BADO-194779 format. One record per residue (C-alpha): residue in one letter; x, y, z. Coordinates in steps of 0.001 Angstrom, whole numbers, padded with zeros to 6 digits, always signed. Each point is the difference from the previous one (the first is absolute). Layout:
BEGIN
aXYZ/...
***
This chain:
BEGIN
m-073967-038568+056767/s+000028+002401+002815/y+000632+003577+000312/d+002508+000995+002943/l-001025+003479+001323/n+002730+000209+002760/d+002410+001878-002197/a-002635+002693-001085/q+000680+003724+000741/p-001975+001913+002407/q-003194+001253-001428/m-000216+003636-001220/a-001475+002691+002164/p-003598+000792-000599/i-000720+002294-003319/g-000101+003599+001193/e+002081-000565+003211/l+002603+002454+000162/i+003618-000149+000967/p+000402+001640+003326/d+000863+003778-000061/g+003765+000507+000414/t+000989-003642-001018/f+003563-000308-001104/a+000571-002220-002999/k+002270-001191-002712/v-001970+000579-003057/r+000280-000577-003951/l-001312+002312-002417/t-001981-001360-003078/v-001216+002558-002800/r-003557-000322-001296/p+000090+001509-003583/g-002693+002426-000587/g+000161+000419-003699/v+001307+003539-000182/d+003674+000749-001449/g+002627+001209+002306/a+002997+002275-000995/t+002343-002821-001023/p-000528-002738-002623/m+000109-002630+002530/d-002829+001656+001853/t-002429-000368-002942/k-003594-000838+001237/l+001562-000185+003626/l-001820+002931+001844/k-003523+000650+000958/a-002277+003092-000875/s-001653+001791+002944/q-003784+000145-000404/s-000126+003606+001522/s+003094+001861-001352/d+002713-000315-002688/a+002316-001912+002376/k+001570-003020-001011/m+000872-002623+002714/l+002138-002981+000768/d-002596-002688+001390/c+001921-001997+002372/e-000767-003227+001917/f+002013-000686+003101/t+000401-003709+001515/i+001363-000594+003349/l+002603-002768-000268/e+000910-001020+003575/g-001403+000151+003530/p-003604-000508+001583/h-001560+001765-002922/a+001935-001727-002949/r-001754-000107-003286/r-002405+002792+000875/k-000407+002531-002750/f-000948+003661-000193/w-000111+002572-002503/q+000950+003581-000767/s+000138+002437-003259/f+003051+002503-000292/t-000441+002994-002202/v+002898+000357-002426/a-001209+002607-002153/g-002908+002572+000033/g-002398+001070+002683/k+000448+003196+002130/v+003140+002020-000517/d+002158+002265+001953/e+000916+003523-000643/k+002720-001192-002515/g-002682-001978-001932/q+001452-003448+001187/s-002187-002872+001031/i-000400-000064+003732/g-001021-003681-000043/w+003298-000940-001960/k+002263+001644+002346/i-001602-001847+002849/s+000199-003388-002011/k+003561+000634-000972/s+001067+000370+003505/t-001917-003426+000869/f+001677-001803-002943/r+003418+001396+000977/a-000520-001398+003545/m-001008-003322-001326/v+003136-000368-002021/d+002038+001216+003042/s-001758-002506+002165/a+000349-002963-002355/l+003716+000634-000578/g+001003+001070+003404/l+001276+003355-001146/d+000407+002583+002581/p-002542+002780-001042/r+002637+002609+000538/d+002425-001666-002275/e+000502+002268-003095/s+002837-001759-001479/p+000290-000748-003724/d-000574-003708+000614/a-003120+000618+002079/k-001221+002462-002220/a+000250-002458-002883/k-001995-002400+001671/r-003007+002348+000408/v-000246+000555-003656/l-002860-002131-001519/p-000385-000406-003811/g-003620-000253+000530/l-002638-000321+002789/k-000342-003810-001284/h+003246-000736+001745/l-001644+000408+003427/e-001842-003163-000684/g+000947-002578+002503/i+002087+002230+002408/v+000043-001031+003619/f+000252+002382+002853/a-000967+000847+003502/a-003062+001793+000894/r-002327+001261+002620/i-003776-000473-000761/m-002692+002170+001097/v-003896-000070-000012/e-001320+002922-002096/p-003623+000790+000937/a-002335+000301-002786/s-001496+003537-000525/n-003248-001677-001188/p-001820-002410+002161/q-000999-001773-003251/y+003501-001215-000318/r+002138-002093+002293/d+003313+001340+001768/q+003129-001123-001625/n+003459-000865+000505/r+002727+002258-001211/i+003737+000467+000382/a+000539+002428+002766/n+003718+000114-000711/v+002803-001960-001600/v+002424-001073+002658/l+003538+001239-000702/p+003258-001899+000653/d+000907+002686+002703/e-003093-000774+001955/p+000243-002418+002836/q-002746-002348-001183/h+001283-000478-003886/a+002561-002902+000862/a-002472-001946+001947/i-002671+000447-002358/m+002143-001077-003056/r+000952-003137+001948/g-003730-000798+000304/e-000138+000307+003800/t-003229+001300+001682/v+000413+003885+001231/p-002445+001441+002124/p-002508+002187-001798/e+000156+003830+000421/p-003575+001139-000619/v-000499+003073-002197/n-003271+000926+001625/a-001607+001421-002983/p-003080+002347+000658/p-003238-001746-000273/r-002005+000091-003315/k-001940+003307-000647/a-003706+000070+000623/a-002068-000271-003043/s-003780+000850-000666/a-002403-002823-000638/p-000381-000756-003702/a-003228+000908-001597/p-002696-002747-000681/g+000903-002329-002910/w+003747+001275-000103/q+002419-002758-000862/a+003941+000212+000625/p+001911+000344-003070/t+002099-002925-001137/p+003732+000800+001256/a+002681-000332-002422/w+001407-003071+001492/g-003218-001802-000664/a+000457-000023-003520/q+001143-003321-001730/p+003836+000099+000352/q+002198-000077-003037/a+002623-002540-000556/p+003369+001083+001550/a+002965+000912-002171/a+002855-002300-000214/a+002175+000680+003047/p+003874+000331-000055/a+001631-003565+000434/w+001306+001266+003443/g-003567+000795+001269/a-001079-003599+000709/q+003467-000847+001461/a+001018+002869+001997/p+001578-001313+003364/a-000551+001450+003466/p+002609+002764+000619/q+002010-000520+003225/p+001585+002792+002114/s+003319-000702-001642/q-000941-000487-003275/q-001838+001485-003038/s-003411-001114-001311/s+001435-002152-002667/a+002466-002834+001084/q+001294-000478-003376/q+003121+001237-001468/p-000252+003288-001886/p-000483-000558-003811/a+002552+001201-002399/s-000642+003552-001166/a-001060+000864-003420/p+001420+003027-001985/g-001188+003186+001701/g-000252-001698+003456/a-003204-001566-000494/p-000219-003553+001431/a+000271-002572-002781/t-002739-002017+001379/g-002420+003053-000149/m-000295-000163+003876/p-000385+003350+001648/a+003348+001382+001352/w-001253+000083+003555/l-000230-003794+000048/n+003623-000304-000477/g+000920+000675+003565/
***
């Protein structure tokens, strides 16, 4: 018996090495359940509670699908309730997250962000945040400096790349697009810790929970093309009331 290593994939980047600032990439979102109920039945135990406020967040893992950084991952949480509020008492974090989620849907389905037709609006209606599981879209990635030198700088989504932007089509085809660095400010200076002080364990250091079952389309979502929607399958027959018979979100029907 022998082991043929010639067809092995390239080794992963060293742990802790960041994706370069301004990288464009096609990414897939995976939700990491945090044990806190969301606003809909399908979001039961889906959210994560903030350790410093009443905010509830969607804990997301992003995987780069193609290009020189394929298989690399980064993580980011999005506030969906609670936290700081505006003058109307509405969650500021949710308003920001809502804009990002809409951009993800537009990017995934090739929707013109200015399209306010009934068909486009229907595709932006999610029966639950769980339906973002497995969505594939174009993104620009930044390096966010840590405010505390005890922690590492981290990758974050700088912005979702929309279909009306010149890089979108090439990114979704899996082509390498020259990066556009965000040039985030350097980390803030911090005073030296007191003798004997130990850094607290961050939330992501806790034992992860088993992920909830993903929608069937989550593991099979094909890469969208410039002239196609993110699902290459034919739209399923509609059930009474306009809901898809398969339980798939309306925006996946193209």
